Residue, then its C-alpha position, 0 to 999 in steps of 0.5 A: m849700154s844702149a837699148a839700140s843695141l839690145e833685141v827684144k824676143c818674144e815668145i807666144e803660147q796659147a793659155g787657155e782662151y788667151q795668147k800669151y806673149e811674153y817678151l824677153v831682153y837679155d844682156i848683151y851676154g845673152i845670158g841674163v835677163i834684164g827686161y821682161g814684159v808679158v802681154y795677154q791678147k784675145g780678140n781685138s784687145a791685148e792687156i799688158k800684165i807686166i814690164n819690169v826692167d832689172r834695177l841696175h839697167r833702169g834708165e837705159g831705154i829697156g822698158s821702152l824698147l820692150l812697150q815699143k815692140i808690145i805696140s808694134d805687136h798689136l797695133e791692130r788691138d786696143i791695148y790696155v794696162k794698169t799701172f802706178e800713177s808714177l807711169i802714167p806719164w811714161y804711157e801717155k809718150f806712146g799714145f796711151k790715154l787715162y781711161s778709167e779709175p783705178l788707173l787703167l791706160v788705153r791705147p786705142s788701136s786707131a792711135v797709130 
């Protein structure tokens, strides 16, 4: 399966003072969720809380598809993510820079 043939769906809801963006990628049948992401946005910043891809579909570009959609939805905002050390190079490919310890990365809104 190719990530290019898949679509990222986004649902937005108010969660207190934040807007919660929930990103979903379904399998080719439109039944099972194979990719999932959550972003909380407030003002000029957005924080990625999770990006997860079903184990059977890792390495197919689904995580990158999710991250590209997140970036395009929040281009005018600084995007923050706390992550594992092993994922830093992956985020850096998308313009994120190591900001502080413990492993907080940021993609400034100016990184277009």
